[in-house]
N, C-alpha and C positions, 0 to 999 in steps of 0.2 A: 567537617562532615560533608559539606558540599563538594569539596575537592575529591574526597573518597568516592562519593556517588558518581561524580563525573568520570573518574578513572574507571569505575566498574562498568559504567555504560559504554565507555570507549572500548573496553576489552570485550564486552558482549557484542558490540557492533562488528569488531574485527573478527570474532569467532563466527558470527552469523555470516559475514562476508565470505569467509573461508569455506564454511559449510555449504553455502549456496554454490560456490565455484566447484566444490568437489561433487555436489549432486549433479552439476552440469557436465562433469568430466574433468579431466586434466590433460594438459599438453605437456608431455615429458620429453625433455631433450637431454640426450647423453652426449657429453663432450669429453675431451682429455686435455686438461689444462696444460698449456705450454706447447702443445703440438700445433704445427703450422696451419692445417686446415681448420682446426677448432678455433684458432685465434682469428682467422679470416671470418669464420662464421659469426663470432661474437661482434666483430667490428661492423660487418656489412649486411648481415642477415638478421641478427637477433633483435635489433630495434623494431623492424617491421613485424617480426614474429610476435613480439610482445603486444603490438597493436592488434594482430589477428586474434590472439588469446583473449585480450580484453574485450574486443568487439563481440566475441562469441561466449563471453562470460565463463571462461575457463581459467582454472588455476594453472600457471606456468611453473614447472619445476625443472631446474637445471641440475643435472647429476654428473659428477666426475666419474667416468667409468674406469679410470686407471687402476684402481685397487680392487675392482670387481664389478660385475654387471650380469644381468639375466642372460640366459642362453641365447635369446633372440637378438641381442646386441652384438653384431659382428664387426662393426666399425663405428667411428664417430666423425661428424655429428650424425646422430640417429634420432629421429623424431617419431614419437608414438602418441596416438590418441588413446587415453586410458579411461574406461568407464566401468566401474565396479572392478571385476577381476579380468576384464577383457582388454587386451593391449593390441592395438592395430598399428602396424608399422607403416609410415609414410614412404611409399616406394617411388620417390621422385627427387628432383634436384632441390636442395635446400634453398636455393636462390630464386626458385620459381614460386613467387608469393601467390600468384593466381591459383595455381594447382593446389598449393598448401591451404589456401583459404577455402577452396571447394572441398578439400579433404576434411578440414575441421568442421565446416558448417554442415557437412553431411554426416557428422559423428563417425568419421573414419570409413564410411561406406563407399565413397567415390575416390578411386585411385586414378592417377593420371596416366598410367602407362599401359599401352596395348601390348603387353609382353607375349611373346611366342605366337604372334599372328603371322610372322614371316615364315615362309616355308624354306628352311635352310637346306643347303647341300651337305653341311657338316656342322657338328657341334663340338666346341672345345671348352675346357674349363681349366682354371688355375686357382689353387688354394693359396691365399696370402694371409697369414694369421688366421683369425676366425672367419674371414670373409671368403666367399667363393665368387670369382669373376667368371662370367660366361660370355662366350662370343659365338655367334653363328656366322657361317661363311657362305657366300654365294658367288659362283663363277658365271659371268655373263657369256653369251655365245661369242665364239671367235669371229672377229671381223677381219677382212682381208683374205687373201688366198694363200694357203700354205704351198710350198713347193710340191709339184706333182710327181713325187717319187713313188708314192703309193696312195691308195684311196684313203681320204681323211675320214676317220670315225669320230663323230662329235661326242658320243657317249663315252668311248674309251679315253678320249682326250680329257674330258671333265674329270673322270675317275682318277687318271694319272696326275692331273693337275692338283686335285685335292690332296693326294698322297704327297706331292712335292711341297705344298703349303705346310702340311703337318711336319714334314721333315725339316723345314726351315725354321720352325719355332723351337725356342729353348725352354719355355716355361709352360705354355698351354699344352694340354694333353687331350687326345681324342676320347670321346665317350659316346655311348649310345643311350645313356640315361639322361633325364632332364632333372638335374639336381635343383633344390631350392637355392637360388642364387641371390646375392645381395647387390650385385652390379651386373647389368647386362648390356652387351654391345653387339654390333652387327658389322661384318666386313663385306664389302663388294669389290670384286676384281673384274677388270675389263681388259681382256687380251686382244691384241691386234698384231697381224703380220704385215711387216713392211720391208720389202726388198730382202727377203730371206732372214729377217730378224724378228723374234717375238718380243713385243713390248707389253708390259702389264701395268696399267694404271690402277689405282686403288683408292677407296674411300672407307673411312671408319665412322660409324654412327653410334651415338648413345641411343638406346631405345627410348630415352626421354624425349628425343626429337629426331624422327626418322626423315626429316626433310632437309636438315642442315648438318652436314658432316662435321665432326670435331677435328678431322684430319683428312686431307686429300693430297695426292702426289702432284707435284709440278713436273717432276722428271720421273718417267716410268722406270721400272726394273726391266732389264732386257738380257737377251742372250741370242746367239745364232740358233736358227731353227733346229739344227741337228742336235742341239743340247737344250731344247726349249724348257725342259723341266727345271733347269737352273734358274730361269727367270722367275718361276713360281716360288722356288725356295727363297730367293732374295726377297720377293714380295711378301711372303709369309713372315719372314724375319723382320722386315721393315714395319709392317702393320702391327705386329706383336709389340715392338718397341713403342710405337705410337700409342697403343692401348695402355701399356704400362705407364706412360707419361701422364695419362689422364688421372692417375691416382693423386698427382700433385697439382691438378688443374683447379684453381679456385675462381677462374674467370666465369665458368658456366654452372658451377655447383655440382659437377661430377666428382670432384676430388674428395678424398676421405683420409682419415688417420686410421691406420690398421690397429686392430685390437689383438694383442698377442695371444697365442694359444695357451700361454701360461697364466693369462689373466683369470683369476678365480671366477667361477660361475656362482652367482648368488641369487637369492630370491628377489622378487620385486619389492617385497616388504623391506628387506634389508637394504636394497639399493635406494629406495625412496626415503629411508630414515635420515639420509644425509644429503644436503644440497651443496 
């Protein structure tokens, strides 16, 4: 009888613990078992995230999105703060525990990213699976003096340079819309004229950190001034490739595993029924 009573009390305590956690909210993490970034996440980020959930008295739920996920889940790992029927997506690097802790302790109210505060010259997007990658582009003023064959028009130069950048890209497409994106980047281009040659240095930033580029050139793209647009075509192609490489980057938390467009869309209730 004592054994049965002890067992019932233990079950009650466990149920009470779970109920308390659910009342405080849940931290829901979608992964795809066996995929490279999800595996890195489990090894290098999950132990600390478990501590964050425990410290904030949240139930942590791990969900495999391979067979289906809510519409809001565009890639994995994807972290949500769930309270009642409200699901708030963590729009930051999964390895930035300070930002994630702020996000969780504020019940999903504090996001880490100052998205769209930049005033870009151009906006480009690329759909990869369910995810939308967005990059803004900015061309800095030309340094050096172009050959004096005709009067230099800075406005016309920037417009034609942007067209050349777009032409050099294979995947990203120009848009005037501001779509809801799941990963955002920013490109900076620095053109210089030296001895009749146009050289274009470039930097790529994740909007998670606009002070430290995730990629910068050591050797610029270049062309003779008479064909200066070619230098920008090369630069656009190079920086696009650098951005695509970030999909596999687990060093800084920008990387992600794509969720296929054929992945079934299912309700939160159905997704959370299985861990």
